[in-house]
Backbone bond lengths (Angstrom), bond angles and torsions (degrees), N, CA, C in turn:
res aa  C-N    CA-C-N  psi(-1)  N-CA   C-N-CA  omega(-1)  CA-C   N-CA-C  phi
1 X - - - 1.455 - - 1.533 110.76 -
2 X 1.341 116.05 -38.81 1.463 120.52 179.18 1.524 110.78 -61.61
3 X 1.349 116.58 -39.70 1.463 120.39 178.78 1.520 110.68 -64.08
4 X 1.355 116.80 -39.74 1.463 120.80 -179.71 1.525 110.63 -65.54
5 X 1.335 117.03 -42.12 1.462 120.82 178.48 1.525 110.26 -64.28
6 X 1.348 116.52 -40.59 1.467 120.22 177.97 1.520 111.09 -63.07
7 X 1.341 116.50 -39.98 1.455 120.83 -179.54 1.522 111.01 -64.08
8 X 1.334 116.82 -44.57 1.458 119.49 -179.53 1.522 110.28 -65.15
9 X 1.350 117.38 -34.94 1.457 120.46 176.84 1.513 111.74 -64.11
10 X 1.333 116.65 -42.99 1.462 121.03 178.66 1.518 111.04 -63.02
11 X 1.334 117.00 -41.91 1.457 120.72 179.96 1.529 111.77 -65.47
12 X 1.346 116.56 -39.59 1.461 120.43 178.07 1.526 110.99 -63.09
13 X 1.336 116.17 -44.94 1.464 120.60 178.86 1.530 110.63 -63.35
14 X 1.341 116.72 -38.48 1.458 120.91 179.34 1.517 111.41 -64.21
15 X 1.355 116.21 -41.08 1.457 120.17 179.72 1.524 110.49 -62.72
16 X 1.334 116.62 -43.71 1.460 120.57 -179.70 1.528 110.41 -66.36
17 X 1.344 116.72 -38.41 1.463 120.86 179.44 1.522 110.95 -63.59
18 X 1.358 116.38 -42.06 1.460 119.85 177.72 1.515 110.34 -62.25
19 X 1.346 115.36 -41.86 1.463 119.32 179.00 1.510 111.83 -60.44
20 X 1.327 117.74 -39.61 1.453 121.29 179.27 1.517 111.14 -67.95
21 X 1.325 116.77 -42.11 1.457 120.39 -177.16 1.522 111.73 -67.69
22 X 1.344 116.74 -35.69 1.452 120.39 -176.43 1.522 112.50 -94.48
23 X 1.348 117.85 2.64 1.468 122.11 -179.53 1.516 111.42 55.73
24 X 1.320 116.40 41.99 1.455 122.23 178.07 1.522 109.17 -104.61
25 X 1.340 115.39 173.51 1.460 120.16 176.63 1.521 109.77 -81.37
26 X 1.318 116.32 142.88 1.461 121.50 176.69 1.520 108.16 -152.95
27 X 1.330 115.36 160.50 1.452 118.69 -178.90 1.518 112.07 173.67
28 X 1.312 114.74 -157.18 1.460 121.44 -176.41 1.524 110.44 -124.24
29 X 1.338 115.75 158.25 1.452 120.20 -179.70 1.525 109.65 -148.58
30 X 1.313 116.35 159.23 1.452 121.03 178.12 1.513 109.97 -169.92
31 X 1.329 115.13 163.94 1.454 119.15 -179.57 1.510 111.74 170.75
32 X 1.332 115.29 -157.56 1.458 122.84 -175.27 1.523 111.31 -108.42
33 X 1.349 115.25 146.92 1.456 122.91 170.96 1.524 109.57 -107.00
34 X 1.325 116.25 145.67 1.468 121.82 164.16 1.517 105.43 -123.75
35 X 1.336 116.67 104.13 1.461 120.70 -168.58 1.521 111.68 -122.10
36 X 1.330 114.15 154.81 1.457 121.14 176.23 1.526 108.40 -154.27
37 X 1.331 116.27 174.99 1.458 122.16 176.32 1.520 109.16 -118.53
38 X 1.326 116.07 151.14 1.462 123.09 176.15 1.513 107.79 -112.33
39 X 1.346 116.78 123.69 1.457 122.57 -173.51 1.525 110.35 -87.21
40 X 1.341 116.30 124.67 1.464 121.76 175.76 1.526 112.27 -112.68
41 X 1.328 117.09 13.35 1.457 122.03 -177.67 1.526 109.69 -94.55
42 X 1.326 116.80 119.55 1.464 120.98 -178.54 1.521 112.85 -94.90
43 X 1.333 117.16 -0.64 1.465 121.22 -177.87 1.525 110.27 -121.44
44 X 1.339 115.46 154.81 1.458 120.64 174.32 1.515 112.34 70.78
45 X 1.331 115.58 -149.71 1.454 121.20 -179.24 1.525 110.34 -67.69
46 X 1.314 115.50 130.81 1.453 120.78 179.45 1.528 108.98 -123.31
47 X 1.312 116.66 90.89 1.465 119.61 -178.93 1.520 112.26 -69.42
48 X 1.310 115.11 152.72 1.455 121.33 171.77 1.524 107.52 -98.01
49 X 1.318 116.50 117.75 1.457 121.28 -174.95 1.525 111.14 -94.21
50 X 1.322 115.28 148.93 1.462 122.05 174.04 1.521 108.09 -141.76
51 X 1.326 116.02 162.08 1.451 121.14 -172.82 1.519 113.85 -72.41
52 X 1.328 115.17 152.43 1.452 122.41 174.48 1.531 109.17 -134.04
53 X 1.330 115.35 154.67 1.452 121.68 -178.45 1.533 110.65 -91.76
54 X 1.308 116.57 135.61 1.458 122.70 174.21 1.525 109.38 -140.74
55 X 1.326 116.18 -159.40 1.462 120.16 179.81 1.522 110.02 -146.45
56 X 1.337 115.34 164.34 1.462 120.99 173.12 1.518 108.66 -141.47
57 X 1.328 115.90 154.85 1.455 122.14 177.87 1.522 108.46 -154.79
58 X 1.327 117.03 147.50 1.457 118.67 -179.55 1.517 112.61 174.59
59 X 1.340 115.30 -157.86 1.461 122.85 -176.19 1.518 110.06 -130.72
60 X 1.340 116.00 158.62 1.457 120.41 -178.65 1.529 110.65 -142.22
61 X 1.325 114.26 159.07 1.465 123.46 169.21 1.521 108.30 -123.29
62 X 1.338 116.61 148.40 1.462 122.18 172.59 1.516 107.79 -125.24
63 X 1.325 116.00 107.73 1.466 121.69 -177.03 1.528 108.83 -104.62
64 X 1.311 117.75 106.84 1.462 121.88 -178.91 1.526 110.18 -69.70
65 X 1.344 115.59 121.72 1.457 120.95 177.11 1.519 110.72 -89.91
66 X 1.322 116.60 -38.93 1.461 123.37 173.35 1.524 107.46 -159.32
67 X 1.324 117.62 -161.51 1.453 120.13 -175.29 1.525 112.69 -68.44
68 X 1.333 118.13 -23.51 1.457 121.29 -174.53 1.533 114.21 -111.30
69 X 1.327 117.05 -29.39 1.461 119.61 -172.70 1.532 111.47 -110.92
70 X 1.359 114.08 138.75 1.457 122.04 179.64 1.522 108.99 -133.55
71 X 1.332 116.48 134.20 1.458 121.57 174.27 1.523 108.49 -93.87
72 X 1.362 116.17 128.31 1.463 120.39 -172.85 1.532 111.30 -127.70
73 X 1.339 118.00 88.13 1.466 120.10 170.99 1.528 110.14 -80.76
74 X 1.340 115.56 146.26 1.461 121.60 -179.85 1.520 109.62 -138.10
75 X 1.304 116.08 158.38 1.457 122.49 172.81 1.520 107.34 -132.37
76 X 1.346 116.66 116.95 1.455 121.89 -171.23 1.518 111.79 -127.38
77 X 1.336 115.68 147.96 1.463 122.69 165.18 1.517 106.82 -104.95
78 X 1.338 116.86 130.42 1.458 120.57 -173.68 1.528 111.11 -133.43
79 X 1.335 115.80 135.45 1.460 123.21 170.29 1.518 107.14 -104.00
80 X 1.338 117.09 115.07 1.453 121.06 -175.48 1.526 110.05 -148.95
81 X 1.323 116.38 -177.99 1.459 120.25 -178.62 1.512 110.88 154.08
82 X 1.342 116.73 -135.42 1.454 120.20 -178.14 1.526 110.06 -168.49
83 X 1.323 116.24 148.91 1.458 121.23 164.96 1.525 108.36 -85.33
84 X 1.332 116.94 157.58 1.463 119.21 -179.65 1.524 110.87 -148.17
85 X 1.325 114.05 157.79 1.463 122.90 171.88 1.519 108.19 -139.09
86 X 1.339 117.03 135.27 1.457 122.04 177.91 1.519 108.33 -120.04
87 X 1.329 116.82 122.78 1.460 122.75 177.23 1.525 108.28 -99.78
88 X 1.332 117.00 108.44 1.464 120.82 -175.50 1.526 112.43 -73.07
89 X 1.318 117.63 -18.82 1.465 119.34 179.42 1.520 111.23 -66.44
90 X 1.334 117.45 -21.48 1.463 120.67 178.74 1.526 112.42 -69.47
91 X 1.337 117.36 -19.50 1.461 120.48 -177.36 1.522 112.79 -77.68
92 X 1.340 117.76 -23.94 1.466 123.32 179.04 1.524 112.83 57.40
93 X 1.335 116.73 34.92 1.466 119.45 177.88 1.523 110.98 -123.26
94 X 1.347 117.34 -0.39 1.454 121.52 -179.94 1.520 109.68 -117.38
95 X 1.306 116.26 154.19 1.453 122.63 177.29 1.523 109.00 -92.12
96 X 1.329 118.19 113.30 1.470 120.03 -179.14 1.521 113.62 -62.16
97 X 1.339 116.70 -19.88 1.459 120.10 179.70 1.520 113.02 -84.16
98 X 1.328 116.10 -9.59 1.458 120.65 177.56 1.532 108.90 -69.31
99 X 1.344 118.37 125.72 1.473 119.79 -178.90 1.521 113.20 -60.69
100 X 1.319 117.97 -19.81 1.461 121.41 178.69 1.531 112.31 -86.89
101 X 1.335 116.17 -3.53 1.460 120.41 -177.02 1.525 111.03 -67.46
102 X 1.322 115.49 131.50 1.469 122.54 175.74 1.519 107.58 -106.88
103 X 1.319 115.64 118.64 1.470 119.79 -174.91 1.519 112.01 -69.12
104 X 1.325 117.30 -39.79 1.462 119.78 -176.34 1.523 109.59 -161.19
105 X 1.323 114.79 167.41 1.458 121.74 173.92 1.522 108.23 -143.81
106 X 1.306 116.18 151.15 1.463 119.28 177.41 1.514 110.30 -143.29
107 X 1.309 114.72 164.07 1.457 120.31 -177.79 1.514 110.45 176.29
108 X 1.325 116.20 -153.38 1.461 120.91 -177.33 1.520 110.81 -145.86
109 X 1.321 115.08 149.95 1.461 123.62 173.34 1.524 106.72 -107.98
110 X 1.325 116.58 124.34 1.465 121.70 -176.62 1.524 109.38 -119.56
111 X 1.324 115.89 122.39 1.457 121.35 179.41 1.525 110.54 -122.06
112 X 1.322 115.37 136.44 1.462 122.23 171.07 1.523 107.17 -103.99
113 X 1.345 116.99 125.83 1.459 120.48 -171.68 1.514 111.85 -135.23
114 X 1.342 115.01 149.51 1.450 122.66 163.06 1.521 107.40 -95.74
115 X 1.322 117.10 132.50 1.460 122.26 -179.65 1.521 110.02 -121.95
116 X 1.329 115.90 140.79 1.454 122.34 177.90 1.529 108.62 -130.04
117 X 1.336 117.96 84.15 1.464 120.44 173.64 1.525 110.75 -82.87
118 X 1.335 116.09 143.45 1.467 122.30 175.36 1.524 106.46 -130.93
119 X 1.335 115.86 102.73 1.456 120.91 -171.72 1.527 111.70 -110.59
120 X 1.321 114.68 146.02 1.454 121.70 171.20 1.528 106.58 -102.57
121 X 1.336 116.25 116.84 1.461 121.32 -175.75 1.527 111.11 -105.47
122 X 1.330 114.21 136.31 1.462 120.75 178.27 1.530 109.03 -109.82
123 X 1.324 116.98 127.36 1.452 121.28 -179.68 1.516 111.38 -78.00
124 X 1.338 116.02 100.24 1.461 121.17 -179.40 1.525 110.54 -72.61
125 X 1.312 116.01 -40.25 1.463 122.60 178.17 1.521 107.76 -142.97
126 X 1.327 116.27 -178.96 1.462 120.25 -176.24 1.523 112.08 -58.64
127 X 1.335 117.75 -37.98 1.458 121.25 -176.23 1.525 113.34 -113.24
128 X 1.321 118.08 1.44 1.466 121.21 -175.55 1.516 111.23 -121.46
129 X 1.352 115.68 129.08 1.452 121.19 177.10 1.516 111.21 -130.24
130 X 1.329 116.69 143.17 1.456 122.99 176.72 1.521 108.84 -116.91
131 X 1.349 116.07 133.79 1.454 119.87 -175.40 1.514 113.43 -127.54
132 X 1.325 115.38 158.52 1.462 123.21 179.83 1.523 108.05 -152.49
133 X 1.351 115.65 141.15 1.452 118.34 177.23 1.505 113.27 169.55
134 X 1.326 116.99 179.13 1.465 121.55 -178.10 1.523 112.06 -81.64
135 X 1.326 114.60 157.50 1.463 121.07 172.40 1.528 109.07 -134.23
136 X 1.316 115.66 129.69 1.447 122.10 176.96 1.530 108.29 -105.48
137 X 1.320 116.66 140.59 1.459 120.95 -178.09 1.512 112.31 -134.49
138 X 1.328 115.14 152.52 1.472 121.86 177.03 1.525 108.22 -136.84
139 X 1.338 116.32 124.98 1.463 122.25 -178.25 1.523 109.87 -81.62
140 X 1.320 116.53 115.66 1.461 121.19 175.76 1.524 111.75 -78.09
141 X 1.336 116.24 -40.95 1.468 120.40 179.91 1.513 108.93 -155.86
142 X 1.327 115.63 154.51 1.459 122.92 178.41 1.526 108.73 -138.67
143 X 1.324 116.86 132.64 1.456 120.91 -178.51 1.520 110.19 -139.43
144 X 1.331 116.27 136.20 1.459 122.27 176.08 1.519 108.57 -107.22
145 X 1.330 115.84 123.90 1.466 121.52 177.42 1.526 108.67 -116.12
146 X 1.338 115.74 128.20 1.459 121.12 178.07 1.523 109.95 -97.37
147 X 1.334 115.79 130.13 1.463 120.10 174.32 1.517 111.12 -82.70
148 X 1.334 116.60 -36.17 1.470 122.09 178.95 1.521 109.77 -142.42
149 X 1.310 116.31 147.16 1.469 124.35 170.74 1.529 113.33 48.38
150 X 1.322 118.36 65.77 1.474 119.93 177.29 1.520 111.18 -60.57
151 X 1.328 116.71 145.88 1.458 122.51 -178.14 1.518 109.26 -122.19
152 X 1.335 115.08 158.18 1.463 120.51 179.79 1.523 111.68 -83.63
153 X 1.348 116.20 -32.87 1.454 120.01 -179.28 1.519 110.23 -74.81
154 X 1.321 117.33 122.94 1.457 121.45 -177.36 1.518 109.94 -97.84
155 X 1.333 116.58 122.67 1.453 120.33 174.94 1.528 110.32 -81.16
156 X 1.333 116.35 -14.42 1.462 122.09 172.93 1.518 107.45 -139.72
157 X 1.317 117.21 138.45 1.457 120.45 -174.64 1.531 110.42 -71.25
158 X 1.326 114.62 124.90 1.464 120.74 -179.82 1.531 108.87 -88.52
159 X 1.335 115.29 60.24 1.464 119.98 -174.67 1.520 109.48 -150.29
160 X 1.328 116.66 -158.13 1.460 121.50 -175.05 1.525 113.40 -97.22
161 X 1.341 118.63 15.64 1.454 120.37 -177.55 1.525 111.56 -75.83
162 X 1.325 115.72 151.36 1.460 124.24 176.16 1.528 111.93 49.53
163 X 1.328 114.80 66.62 1.462 121.11 -175.90 1.529 113.84 -84.84
164 X 1.332 117.00 -21.10 1.457 120.69 -172.26 1.526 111.02 -88.22
165 X 1.329 115.24 135.46 1.462 120.38 176.09 1.523 109.57 -129.26
166 X 1.331 114.76 145.23 1.465 121.15 174.41 1.521 108.12 -134.39
167 X 1.326 116.52 130.83 1.452 119.56 -177.72 1.517 112.15 -144.27
168 X 1.330 114.44 -179.93 1.452 123.06 178.05 1.527 108.14 -120.75
169 X 1.325 116.37 136.50 1.459 121.47 -177.14 1.528 111.18 -117.95
170 X 1.333 114.76 140.29 1.464 123.42 169.76 1.517 107.28 -115.59
171 X 1.333 117.19 135.78 1.452 120.01 -167.42 1.532 111.02 -140.31
172 X 1.332 115.34 143.17 1.470 121.36 172.38 1.524 108.05 -133.14
173 X 1.332 115.83 133.53 1.461 121.02 -179.58 1.527 109.92 -130.20
174 X 1.343 114.78 134.10 1.466 120.61 177.55 1.519 109.00 -123.06
175 X 1.328 117.25 124.19 1.459 122.24 -178.24 1.528 110.56 -83.45
176 X 1.335 115.65 122.32 1.460 120.33 178.48 1.525 111.51 -82.18
177 X 1.348 115.23 -38.02 1.462 121.87 176.49 1.525 108.30 -158.99
178 X 1.316 117.81 -160.74 1.470 120.65 -176.69 1.526 113.12 -68.03
179 X 1.331 118.06 -21.14 1.461 121.00 -175.61 1.522 114.49 -114.41
180 X 1.320 117.44 -35.22 1.460 120.82 -172.58 1.528 112.02 -106.98
181 X 1.339 114.40 143.50 1.453 120.96 175.50 1.518 111.31 -143.77
182 X 1.327 116.21 152.32 1.461 122.45 174.37 1.516 109.04 -97.93
183 X 1.332 116.07 141.56 1.454 120.72 -175.84 1.523 110.67 -132.38
184 X 1.334 116.41 128.18 1.463 123.30 175.15 1.515 107.90 -122.17
185 X 1.336 116.54 128.18 1.466 120.43 -174.84 1.522 111.39 -143.43
186 X 1.340 114.24 143.82 1.469 120.22 172.49 1.518 108.48 -122.45
187 X 1.328 116.08 133.49 1.461 121.04 177.62 1.525 110.19 -126.14
188 X 1.329 115.35 132.08 1.469 121.55 176.53 1.520 108.84 -116.34
189 X 1.327 116.77 125.30 1.459 121.16 179.87 1.515 111.72 -79.03
190 X 1.326 117.31 104.95 1.465 121.92 -179.07 1.527 110.95 -69.36
191 X 1.319 116.15 -40.35 1.459 121.23 -178.48 1.526 109.80 -77.87
192 X 1.341 116.96 119.40 1.457 121.17 178.74 1.520 110.83 -68.21
193 X 1.323 115.02 139.34 1.460 121.54 172.08 1.520 107.47 -123.98
194 X 1.358 116.13 111.27 1.461 122.61 -178.30 1.532 111.61 56.38
195 X 1.326 115.74 43.85 1.467 124.11 177.48 1.522 113.58 71.67
196 X 1.326 117.99 14.66 1.456 121.32 179.92 1.525 110.34 -123.24
197 X 1.343 114.51 148.91 1.456 121.71 170.23 1.523 108.57 -113.65
198 X 1.310 116.90 141.84 1.457 120.35 179.82 1.526 110.71 -88.94
199 X 1.319 115.24 150.51 1.452 122.99 177.53 1.529 107.03 -137.60
200 X 1.335 117.26 116.15 1.468 120.63 -172.24 1.525 110.41 -133.94
201 X 1.331 115.43 127.81 1.459 122.49 173.59 1.523 108.17 -108.96
202 X 1.332 117.11 129.13 1.467 122.07 -178.19 1.527 110.51 -118.75
203 X 1.322 115.10 139.75 1.462 121.78 174.04 1.520 107.87 -135.44
204 X 1.324 117.41 121.88 1.452 118.27 -175.10 1.516 113.30 -159.02
205 X 1.334 114.16 -168.71 1.460 123.54 -175.76 1.522 109.14 -124.94
206 X 1.324 116.36 138.28 1.466 122.83 172.13 1.523 109.17 -105.28
207 X 1.343 115.69 143.02 1.461 119.89 173.84 1.520 109.25 -127.83
208 X 1.304 116.72 116.51 1.463 122.67 -179.11 1.519 109.69 -88.17
209 X 1.319 116.97 127.75 1.469 121.69 179.84 1.525 111.25 -79.12
């Protein structure tokens, strides 16, 4: 874990150094996530997913390509995942009259991730920009917490498997003044991880140094 923290520190310093050398805009950003998972598994346990609140924080660069287009690489740490509910009666393999029968279970999936979005932003107006581009992700840790009736059978592996994520991001940014901006972003994970795709909505603040 110490090596991972050191690596992210080096990358953050490198991003700021590049920004200084190229006389571009750079700074920090943070905000809230509203994330969930989309189930593509047609067999076995099929949980019903719902959104959960998390946060993100990190650094960004703004590299002006011309008067209208800006390249915006970022490096973020994100806490995201999903709440879930599993209704065992849908499986039709248990006897509801059995006193040991558990009707349902619910809980949450919590993931800590490093994210690397690289967006191309188009200046729609003086203070408004719209962006689009890929996002690469790496899962640092994954944990499943049960609120009720924990089960032994895991519908998602509570381990280090399938750490890599690739997605597409849509982004809108509004500049409040010379230093602060509001940012709204949606990211969809194209690459399936354990038969699931991620869906994350972000709302936060940018601060330009």
